[in-house]
KEMIGU-406358 format. One record per residue: residue number from 0; x, y, z of N, C-alpha, C, O in turn. Coordinates in nm, 3 decimals, m for minus. Layout:
(node NUM; (X; Y; Z); (X; Y; Z); (X; Y; Z); (X; Y; Z))
...
END
This chain:
(node 0; (15.134; 12.665; 14.989); (15.072; 12.635; 14.865); (14.928; 12.664; 14.864); (14.881; 12.734; 14.774))
(node 1; (14.859; 12.617; 14.951); (14.720; 12.642; 14.982); (14.687; 12.794; 14.971); (14.588; 12.834; 14.910))
(node 2; (14.772; 12.873; 15.031); (14.721; 13.014; 15.023); (14.767; 13.068; 14.864); (14.704; 13.161; 14.814))
(node 3; (14.849; 13.022; 14.812); (14.889; 13.054; 14.680); (14.755; 13.027; 14.570); (14.712; 13.102; 14.482))
(node 4; (14.709; 12.886; 14.613); (14.580; 12.846; 14.537); (14.458; 12.956; 14.574); (14.389; 13.013; 14.489))
(node 5; (14.451; 12.967; 14.671); (14.348; 13.050; 14.728); (14.312; 13.211; 14.630); (14.219; 13.266; 14.572))
(node 6; (14.472; 13.235; 14.665); (14.479; 13.376; 14.596); (14.482; 13.371; 14.441); (14.448; 13.472; 14.380))
(node 7; (14.518; 13.270; 14.381); (14.506; 13.250; 14.250); (14.345; 13.229; 14.186); (14.303; 13.273; 14.079))
(node 8; (14.288; 13.164; 14.266); (14.150; 13.129; 14.255); (14.046; 13.278; 14.259); (13.952; 13.301; 14.183))
(node 9; (14.092; 13.358; 14.362); (14.036; 13.462; 14.411); (14.047; 13.570; 14.283); (13.953; 13.644; 14.255))
(node 10; (14.156; 13.570; 14.220); (14.217; 13.678; 14.127); (14.132; 13.610; 14.006); (14.052; 13.690; 13.957))
(node 11; (14.131; 13.486; 13.948); (14.067; 13.434; 13.842); (13.894; 13.475; 13.859); (13.831; 13.536; 13.771))
(node 12; (13.846; 13.437; 13.966); (13.691; 13.477; 13.980); (13.667; 13.635; 13.957); (13.573; 13.677; 13.890))
(node 13; (13.774; 13.731; 14.028); (13.743; 13.866; 14.034); (13.754; 13.928; 13.879); (13.700; 14.032; 13.843))
(node 14; (13.835; 13.842; 13.798); (13.874; 13.898; 13.647); (13.736; 13.837; 13.568); (13.698; 13.889; 13.463))
(node 15; (13.666; 13.725; 13.627); (13.578; 13.688; 13.534); (13.447; 13.751; 13.556); (13.355; 13.750; 13.474))
(node 16; (13.443; 13.802; 13.664); (13.324; 13.875; 13.729); (13.252; 13.973; 13.640); (13.131; 13.979; 13.618))
(node 17; (13.379; 14.073; 13.578); (13.358; 14.182; 13.512); (13.309; 14.320; 13.632); (13.260; 14.312; 13.744))
(node 18; (13.347; 14.435; 13.554); (13.301; 14.548; 13.609); (13.146; 14.578; 13.627); (13.068; 14.535; 13.542))
(node 19; (13.100; 14.651; 13.738); (12.967; 14.703; 13.733); (12.943; 14.813; 13.655); (13.042; 14.884; 13.635))
(node 20; (12.819; 14.852; 13.595); (12.793; 14.954; 13.534); (12.657; 14.987; 13.574); (12.577; 14.896; 13.594))
(node 21; (12.617; 15.138; 13.591); (12.490; 15.172; 13.633); (12.438; 15.246; 13.510); (12.517; 15.315; 13.445))
(node 22; (12.304; 15.236; 13.472); (12.234; 15.317; 13.376); (12.122; 15.373; 13.442); (12.041; 15.291; 13.488))
(node 23; (12.099; 15.492; 13.458); (11.977; 15.575; 13.476); (11.866; 15.547; 13.389); (11.881; 15.576; 13.270))
(node 24; (11.750; 15.493; 13.431); (11.601; 15.486; 13.348); (11.501; 15.529; 13.386); (11.503; 15.580; 13.498))
(node 25; (11.389; 15.529; 13.322); (11.257; 15.597; 13.390); (11.227; 15.497; 13.494); (11.141; 15.517; 13.579))
(node 26; (11.290; 15.400; 13.489); (11.237; 15.309; 13.597); (11.324; 15.267; 13.741); (11.303; 15.179; 13.826))
(node 27; (11.411; 15.353; 13.729); (11.532; 15.357; 13.829); (11.645; 15.343; 13.758); (11.645; 15.358; 13.636))
(node 28; (11.775; 15.307; 13.840); (11.906; 15.268; 13.822); (11.924; 15.148; 13.803); (11.896; 15.076; 13.898))
(node 29; (11.974; 15.083; 13.675); (12.007; 14.943; 13.659); (12.142; 14.930; 13.658); (12.222; 14.986; 13.583))
(node 30; (12.169; 14.834; 13.767); (12.324; 14.801; 13.791); (12.338; 14.656; 13.717); (12.268; 14.558; 13.746))
(node 31; (12.444; 14.658; 13.614); (12.469; 14.574; 13.528); (12.632; 14.528; 13.550); (12.698; 14.574; 13.642))
(node 32; (12.686; 14.432; 13.454); (12.810; 14.404; 13.439); (12.851; 14.447; 13.308); (12.775; 14.452; 13.212))
(node 33; (12.998; 14.485; 13.305); (13.050; 14.513; 13.186); (13.155; 14.394; 13.160); (13.247; 14.371; 13.239))
(node 34; (13.133; 14.325; 13.047); (13.180; 14.218; 13.007); (13.313; 14.224; 12.900); (13.330; 14.338; 12.858))
(node 35; (13.391; 14.146; 12.859); (13.480; 14.148; 12.764); (13.419; 14.043; 12.643); (13.422; 13.925; 12.679))
(node 36; (13.378; 14.060; 12.540); (13.310; 13.975; 12.457); (13.391; 13.999; 12.303); (13.398; 14.114; 12.261))
(node 37; (13.431; 13.922; 12.248); (13.529; 13.909; 12.134); (13.608; 14.045; 12.116); (13.608; 14.113; 12.013))
(node 38; (13.674; 14.072; 12.230); (13.754; 14.167; 12.210); (13.683; 14.312; 12.267); (13.760; 14.406; 12.289))
(node 39; (13.578; 14.324; 12.283); (13.475; 14.438; 12.292); (13.414; 14.447; 12.427); (13.370; 14.341; 12.471))
(node 40; (13.403; 14.561; 12.509); (13.307; 14.562; 12.593); (13.168; 14.573; 12.577); (13.114; 14.653; 12.501))
(node 41; (13.107; 14.485; 12.654); (12.971; 14.471; 12.662); (12.892; 14.485; 12.804); (12.921; 14.429; 12.910))
(node 42; (12.777; 14.581; 12.776); (12.706; 14.571; 12.916); (12.601; 14.514; 12.933); (12.508; 14.551; 12.861))
(node 43; (12.578; 14.411; 13.029); (12.464; 14.330; 13.019); (12.379; 14.361; 13.178); (12.428; 14.392; 13.286))
(node 44; (12.266; 14.345; 13.148); (12.171; 14.347; 13.266); (12.048; 14.220; 13.263); (11.969; 14.208; 13.170))
(node 45; (12.050; 14.158; 13.346); (12.002; 14.032; 13.379); (11.873; 14.039; 13.456); (11.867; 14.102; 13.561))
(node 46; (11.759; 13.970; 13.402); (11.655; 13.951; 13.500); (11.570; 14.088; 13.537); (11.518; 14.084; 13.648))
(node 47; (11.551; 14.199; 13.469); (11.492; 14.298; 13.508); (11.325; 14.285; 13.495); (11.281; 14.260; 13.382))
(node 48; (11.251; 14.298; 13.581); (11.149; 14.252; 13.588); (11.060; 14.352; 13.516); (11.093; 14.468; 13.536))
(node 49; (10.942; 14.332; 13.427); (10.856; 14.436; 13.354); (10.714; 14.442; 13.373); (10.643; 14.530; 13.324))
(node 50; (10.676; 14.348; 13.443); (10.554; 14.366; 13.488); (10.532; 14.292; 13.653); (10.612; 14.210; 13.698))
(node 51; (10.408; 14.340; 13.729); (10.385; 14.247; 13.834); (10.410; 14.100; 13.811); (10.408; 14.049; 13.700))
(node 52; (10.434; 14.038; 13.919); (10.442; 13.872; 13.883); (10.301; 13.819; 13.873); (10.218; 13.865; 13.951))
(node 53; (10.262; 13.727; 13.786); (10.141; 13.680; 13.761); (10.094; 13.544; 13.847); (10.066; 13.435; 13.798))
(node 54; (10.092; 13.575; 13.968); (10.062; 13.471; 14.086); (9.946; 13.547; 14.157); (9.908; 13.663; 14.139))
(node 55; (9.901; 13.456; 14.240); (9.776; 13.474; 14.307); (9.670; 13.511; 14.249); (9.623; 13.421; 14.180))
(node 56; (9.609; 13.613; 14.247); (9.495; 13.695; 14.173); (9.517; 13.720; 14.032); (9.425; 13.713; 13.951))
(node 57; (9.637; 13.750; 14.001); (9.671; 13.782; 13.891); (9.730; 13.674; 13.781); (9.793; 13.702; 13.679))
(node 58; (9.696; 13.549; 13.827); (9.711; 13.440; 13.758); (9.677; 13.403; 13.633); (9.753; 13.345; 13.555))
(node 59; (9.556; 13.437; 13.610); (9.505; 13.422; 13.470); (9.438; 13.556; 13.438); (9.341; 13.563; 13.363))
(node 60; (9.502; 13.680; 13.508); (9.458; 13.789; 13.455); (9.565; 13.830; 13.343); (9.667; 13.771; 13.307))
(node 61; (9.505; 13.955; 13.300); (9.617; 14.025; 13.193); (9.725; 14.091; 13.287); (9.696; 14.130; 13.400))
(node 62; (9.864; 14.102; 13.228); (9.968; 14.142; 13.291); (9.931; 14.288; 13.318); (9.871; 14.361; 13.240))
(node 63; (9.979; 14.322; 13.447); (9.976; 14.462; 13.517); (10.105; 14.507; 13.540); (10.200; 14.449; 13.593))
(node 64; (10.097; 14.633; 13.487); (10.262; 14.725; 13.540); (10.286; 14.702; 13.684); (10.205; 14.678; 13.774))
(node 65; (10.416; 14.717; 13.687); (10.470; 14.709; 13.828); (10.413; 14.789; 13.917); (10.434; 14.908; 13.891))
(node 66; (10.329; 14.766; 14.038); (10.272; 14.855; 14.132); (10.367; 14.966; 14.201); (10.340; 15.083; 14.226))
(node 67; (10.493; 14.889; 14.224); (10.584; 14.992; 14.321); (10.721; 14.991; 14.223); (10.766; 14.896; 14.159))
(node 68; (10.762; 15.103; 14.230); (10.887; 15.099; 14.157); (11.021; 15.043; 14.219); (11.040; 15.031; 14.340))
(node 69; (11.109; 15.009; 14.121); (11.226; 14.911; 14.173); (11.317; 14.978; 14.264); (11.316; 15.100; 14.273))
(node 70; (11.386; 14.914; 14.325); (11.504; 14.999; 14.432); (11.554; 15.093; 14.371); (11.551; 15.101; 14.248))
(node 71; (11.597; 15.165; 14.433); (11.700; 15.316; 14.362); (11.788; 15.252; 14.283); (11.801; 15.286; 14.165))
(node 72; (11.858; 15.151; 14.336); (11.962; 15.067; 14.233); (11.928; 14.935; 14.220); (11.956; 14.859; 14.313))
(node 73; (11.867; 14.890; 14.113); (11.825; 14.743; 14.073); (11.930; 14.650; 14.031); (11.990; 14.664; 13.924))
(node 74; (11.955; 14.551; 14.118); (12.080; 14.460; 14.098); (12.054; 14.370; 13.963); (11.980; 14.271; 13.970))
(node 75; (12.112; 14.405; 13.853); (12.097; 14.340; 13.748); (12.193; 14.241; 13.691); (12.175; 14.188; 13.581))
(node 76; (12.281; 14.219; 13.759); (12.400; 14.147; 13.759); (12.397; 13.963; 13.739); (12.477; 13.882; 13.694))
(node 77; (12.256; 13.954; 13.802); (12.220; 13.806; 13.821); (12.098; 13.768; 13.800); (12.013; 13.857; 13.792))
(node 78; (12.059; 13.633; 13.785); (11.909; 13.598; 13.748); (11.828; 13.615; 13.878); (11.888; 13.599; 13.984))
(node 79; (11.697; 13.646; 13.880); (11.602; 13.689; 13.962); (11.488; 13.608; 13.953); (11.441; 13.573; 13.845))
(node 80; (11.439; 13.574; 14.067); (11.301; 13.501; 14.070); (11.333; 13.355; 13.998); (11.441; 13.295; 14.004))
(node 81; (11.201; 13.308; 13.921); (11.216; 13.191; 13.847); (11.306; 13.213; 13.723); (11.323; 13.328; 13.685))
(node 82; (11.364; 13.112; 13.658); (11.438; 13.117; 13.542); (11.341; 13.109; 13.423); (11.357; 13.183; 13.326))
(node 83; (11.251; 13.029; 13.430); (11.168; 13.035; 13.299); (11.016; 13.030; 13.339); (10.988; 13.003; 13.456))
(node 84; (10.927; 13.052; 13.256); (10.811; 13.018; 13.292); (10.743; 12.880; 13.226); (10.632; 12.876; 13.172))
(node 85; (10.815; 12.792; 13.239); (10.824; 12.646; 13.212); (10.881; 12.596; 13.094); (10.868; 12.660; 12.990))
(node 86; (10.944; 12.489; 13.096); (11.020; 12.405; 12.978); (11.153; 12.451; 12.969); (11.224; 12.383; 12.894))
(node 87; (11.212; 12.561; 13.033); (11.326; 12.607; 13.010); (11.419; 12.526; 13.100); (11.388; 12.424; 13.163))
(node 88; (11.557; 12.594; 13.097); (11.659; 12.542; 13.187); (11.651; 12.597; 13.338); (11.640; 12.718; 13.361))
(node 89; (11.657; 12.507; 13.432); (11.647; 12.528; 13.581); (11.522; 12.563; 13.621); (11.428; 12.547; 13.543))
(node 90; (11.505; 12.611; 13.735); (11.386; 12.615; 13.798); (11.263; 12.701; 13.719); (11.279; 12.803; 13.653))
(node 91; (11.151; 12.640; 13.743); (11.048; 12.726; 13.656); (10.927; 12.766; 13.740); (10.902; 12.698; 13.840))
(node 92; (10.859; 12.859; 13.711); (10.747; 12.904; 13.774); (10.684; 13.023; 13.708); (10.704; 13.066; 13.595))
(node 93; (10.604; 13.067; 13.802); (10.505; 13.170; 13.732); (10.559; 13.316; 13.726); (10.523; 13.398; 13.642))
(node 94; (10.648; 13.338; 13.825); (10.716; 13.474; 13.852); (10.832; 13.475; 13.756); (10.947; 13.446; 13.788))
(node 95; (10.789; 13.513; 13.625); (10.910; 13.503; 13.532); (10.885; 13.597; 13.405); (10.906; 13.567; 13.288))
(node 96; (10.831; 13.726; 13.458); (10.810; 13.842; 13.370); (10.936; 13.913; 13.372); (10.932; 14.020; 13.434))
(node 97; (11.036; 13.883; 13.324); (11.169; 13.958; 13.297); (11.247; 13.962; 13.201); (11.234; 13.865; 13.127))
(node 98; (11.329; 14.040; 13.167); (11.406; 14.052; 13.062); (11.568; 14.090; 13.076); (11.617; 14.162; 13.164))
(node 99; (11.638; 14.023; 12.966); (11.787; 14.037; 12.975); (11.813; 14.149; 12.867); (11.741; 14.155; 12.766))
(node 100; (11.908; 14.233; 12.887); (11.952; 14.344; 12.789); (12.099; 14.327; 12.779); (12.175; 14.329; 12.876))
(node 101; (12.135; 14.311; 12.653); (12.320; 14.332; 12.641); (12.320; 14.453; 12.543); (12.263; 14.448; 12.434))
(node 102; (12.384; 14.556; 12.586); (12.438; 14.656; 12.505); (12.576; 14.682; 12.481); (12.658; 14.634; 12.559))
(node 103; (12.621; 14.763; 12.368); (12.771; 14.823; 12.352); (12.780; 14.915; 12.459); (12.691; 14.998; 12.479))
(node 104; (12.903; 14.903; 12.547); (12.948; 14.977; 12.654); (12.963; 15.114; 12.591); (13.015; 15.147; 12.484))
(node 105; (12.897; 15.195; 12.700); (12.906; 15.356; 12.698); (12.853; 15.379; 12.536); (12.927; 15.451; 12.469))
(node 106; (12.757; 15.335; 12.483); (12.714; 15.376; 12.380); (12.645; 15.514; 12.356); (12.567; 15.535; 12.450))
(node 107; (12.645; 15.602; 12.277); (12.579; 15.731; 12.268); (12.515; 15.743; 12.144); (12.575; 15.707; 12.043))
(node 108; (12.403; 15.789; 12.138); (12.314; 15.813; 12.028); (12.229; 15.701; 12.034); (12.212; 15.630; 12.133))
(node 109; (12.160; 15.686; 11.894); (12.080; 15.588; 11.862); (12.155; 15.463; 11.829); (12.264; 15.476; 11.774))
(node 110; (12.106; 15.332; 11.856); (12.141; 15.241; 11.788); (12.066; 15.129; 11.755); (11.974; 15.122; 11.836))
(node 111; (12.059; 15.022; 11.661); (11.951; 14.963; 11.655); (11.944; 14.846; 11.749); (12.049; 14.804; 11.796))
(node 112; (11.825; 14.789; 11.782); (11.796; 14.720; 11.909); (11.703; 14.595; 11.853); (11.594; 14.611; 11.796))
(node 113; (11.757; 14.485; 11.876); (11.690; 14.342; 11.826); (11.608; 14.302; 11.943); (11.660; 14.276; 12.051))
(node 114; (11.473; 14.296; 11.922); (11.369; 14.235; 12.047); (11.362; 14.093; 12.014); (11.310; 14.046; 11.912))
(node 115; (11.435; 14.007; 12.139); (11.383; 13.858; 12.102); (11.261; 13.780; 12.166); (11.234; 13.794; 12.286))
(node 116; (11.196; 13.708; 12.094); (11.105; 13.657; 12.163); (11.126; 13.497; 12.122); (11.092; 13.454; 12.012))
(node 117; (11.172; 13.434; 12.203); (11.209; 13.275; 12.168); (11.069; 13.217; 12.133); (10.959; 13.262; 12.168))
(node 118; (11.093; 13.118; 12.065); (11.007; 13.012; 12.015); (10.950; 12.911; 12.120); (10.928; 12.951; 12.234))
(node 119; (10.924; 12.772; 12.084); (10.871; 12.685; 12.175); (10.741; 12.654; 12.156); (10.693; 12.580; 12.242))
(node 120; (10.649; 12.697; 12.046); (10.546; 12.647; 12.036); (10.437; 12.709; 12.141); (10.326; 12.656; 12.149))
(node 121; (10.466; 12.803; 12.208); (10.394; 12.906; 12.340); (10.372; 12.792; 12.441); (10.266; 12.798; 12.503))
(node 122; (10.473; 12.669; 12.474); (10.465; 12.564; 12.578); (10.560; 12.593; 12.642); (10.529; 12.616; 12.759))
(node 123; (10.688; 12.605; 12.616); (10.802; 12.583; 12.669); (10.921; 12.687; 12.621); (10.926; 12.734; 12.508))
(node 124; (11.006; 12.712; 12.714); (11.125; 12.799; 12.671); (11.170; 12.912; 12.792); (11.114; 12.937; 12.899))
(node 125; (11.256; 12.953; 12.751); (11.346; 13.064; 12.863); (11.420; 13.146; 12.780); (11.466; 13.115; 12.670))
(node 126; (11.432; 13.279; 12.853); (11.555; 13.369; 12.783); (11.689; 13.328; 12.831); (11.793; 13.382; 12.792))
(node 127; (11.683; 13.214; 12.929); (11.817; 13.179; 12.984); (11.864; 13.041; 12.954); (11.948; 12.974; 13.015))
(node 128; (11.786; 13.011; 12.838); (11.864; 12.912; 12.726); (11.991; 12.965; 12.673); (12.003; 13.076; 12.623))
(node 129; (12.082; 12.883; 12.687); (12.192; 12.940; 12.631); (12.213; 12.961; 12.492); (12.308; 13.033; 12.459))
(node 130; (12.121; 12.897; 12.383); (12.103; 12.961; 12.280); (12.087; 13.099; 12.262); (12.128; 13.154; 12.160))
(node 131; (12.027; 13.162; 12.359); (11.958; 13.301; 12.325); (12.040; 13.399; 12.406); (11.995; 13.508; 12.442))
(node 132; (12.156; 13.357; 12.430); (12.244; 13.497; 12.480); (12.283; 13.554; 12.377); (12.317; 13.507; 12.268))
(node 133; (12.273; 13.710; 12.432); (12.268; 13.786; 12.309); (12.405; 13.866; 12.330); (12.428; 13.972; 12.272))
(node 134; (12.476; 13.817; 12.402); (12.602; 13.887; 12.439); (12.671; 13.955; 12.313); (12.698; 14.075; 12.312))
(node 135; (12.697; 13.871; 12.205); (12.770; 13.902; 12.070); (12.728; 14.004; 11.989); (12.808; 14.072; 11.925))
(node 136; (12.568; 14.025; 11.984); (12.520; 14.130; 11.911); (12.585; 14.273; 11.932); (12.618; 14.341; 11.835))
(node 137; (12.601; 14.317; 12.062); (12.679; 14.447; 12.081); (12.810; 14.456; 12.034); (12.858; 14.568; 12.013))
(node 138; (12.876; 14.352; 12.013); (13.001; 14.411; 11.943); (12.985; 14.452; 11.788); (13.079; 14.482; 11.715))
(node 139; (12.859; 14.448; 11.755); (12.832; 14.489; 11.613); (12.754; 14.619; 11.631); (12.714; 14.677; 11.531))
(node 140; (12.731; 14.669; 11.759); (12.686; 14.787; 11.799); (12.518; 14.778; 11.792); (12.441; 14.872; 11.777))
(node 141; (12.494; 14.671; 11.805); (12.299; 14.625; 11.830); (12.301; 14.595; 11.972); (12.391; 14.532; 12.028))
(node 142; (12.176; 14.656; 12.039); (12.132; 14.625; 12.166); (12.043; 14.509; 12.165); (11.969; 14.503; 12.067))
(node 143; (12.032; 14.420; 12.247); (11.998; 14.296; 12.219); (11.889; 14.279; 12.360); (11.923; 14.292; 12.477))
(node 144; (11.769; 14.250; 12.315); (11.688; 14.269; 12.435); (11.597; 14.124; 12.409); (11.527; 14.101; 12.310))
(node 145; (11.618; 14.035; 12.528); (11.531; 13.917; 12.519); (11.428; 13.906; 12.639); (11.459; 13.944; 12.753))
(node 146; (11.332; 13.865; 12.616); (11.198; 13.879; 12.722); (11.151; 13.751; 12.741); (11.132; 13.675; 12.646))
(node 147; (11.125; 13.712; 12.894); (11.044; 13.588; 12.921); (10.896; 13.624; 12.916); (10.849; 13.732; 12.950))
(node 148; (10.839; 13.537; 12.877); (10.654; 13.575; 12.877); (10.590; 13.439; 12.931); (10.651; 13.334; 12.948))
(node 149; (10.475; 13.460; 12.952); (10.377; 13.324; 13.036); (10.381; 13.249; 12.904); (10.399; 13.296; 12.791))
(node 150; (10.360; 13.116; 12.943); (10.334; 13.023; 12.845); (10.219; 12.919; 12.888); (10.182; 12.904; 13.004))
(node 151; (10.165; 12.842; 12.769); (10.082; 12.767; 12.791); (9.937; 12.828; 12.836); (9.910; 12.944; 12.802))
(node 152; (9.842; 12.751; 12.911); (9.729; 12.819; 12.967); (9.752; 12.944; 13.036); (9.670; 13.034; 13.018))
(node 153; (9.848; 12.963; 13.111); (9.877; 13.074; 13.222); (9.917; 13.195; 13.120); (9.917; 13.308; 13.169))
(node 154; (9.952; 13.181; 12.971); (9.987; 13.281; 12.915); (9.869; 13.311; 12.801); (9.842; 13.425; 12.764))
(node 155; (9.798; 13.185; 12.749); (9.727; 13.184; 12.608); (9.597; 13.154; 12.647); (9.520; 13.130; 12.554))
(node 156; (9.546; 13.148; 12.773); (9.389; 13.086; 12.784); (9.311; 13.190; 12.726); (9.336; 13.308; 12.747))
(node 157; (9.205; 13.147; 12.645); (9.091; 13.228; 12.590); (8.985; 13.221; 12.669); (8.930; 13.112; 12.688))
(node 158; (8.943; 13.333; 12.726); (8.827; 13.326; 12.829); (8.712; 13.389; 12.765); (8.623; 13.434; 12.837))
(node 159; (8.706; 13.398; 12.642); (8.591; 13.474; 12.545); (8.615; 13.596; 12.553); (8.715; 13.644; 12.607))
(node 160; (8.507; 13.671; 12.488); (8.502; 13.803; 12.453); (8.502; 13.888; 12.598); (8.433; 13.841; 12.688))
(node 161; (8.570; 14.002; 12.623); (8.571; 14.064; 12.716); (8.621; 14.031; 12.858); (8.602; 14.093; 12.963))
(node 162; (8.691; 13.914; 12.831); (8.739; 13.833; 12.943); (8.886; 13.929; 13.009); (8.943; 14.017; 12.945))
(node 163; (8.916; 13.893; 13.119); (9.043; 13.958; 13.176); (9.151; 13.839; 13.149); (9.266; 13.847; 13.193))
(node 164; (9.113; 13.747; 13.085); (9.242; 13.645; 13.049); (9.343; 13.687; 12.970); (9.322; 13.762; 12.875))
(node 165; (9.466; 13.642; 13.002); (9.590; 13.689; 12.931); (9.584; 13.692; 12.779); (9.681; 13.730; 12.714))
END
């Protein structure tokens, strides 16, 4: 009986995980997951960094491009680093400059893109909030991109004219 339960659980977990999909970009190959959403296939890429982590000497500086390329294949099947830049669900921290992408499976040609910047009064929020899950948009042929950004004084501190503040 225990063996049957373990096999059943393994099958269920395997079916819910989704197949992986690799997409070549100018920043390297992104490995995401293909999910079944509303009867259609959707490719998801989670936690892709778009800038150097704003920590240490970069804490109050303008965002800097990534200094080194991502690995040959970047695993974008799960969350990386901190989940939010403060005020979101889960652990928060300053290393949060990442984005999530949901796209129609195997789409070719040009498609509309919705670039989502969450609200929160510039003080709180996260792309990992369940309300900002964009996986339904690709079922209508739209690519959905959600971006995390620095909040509060770490992202909107004014240091005067000519300062390097974000």
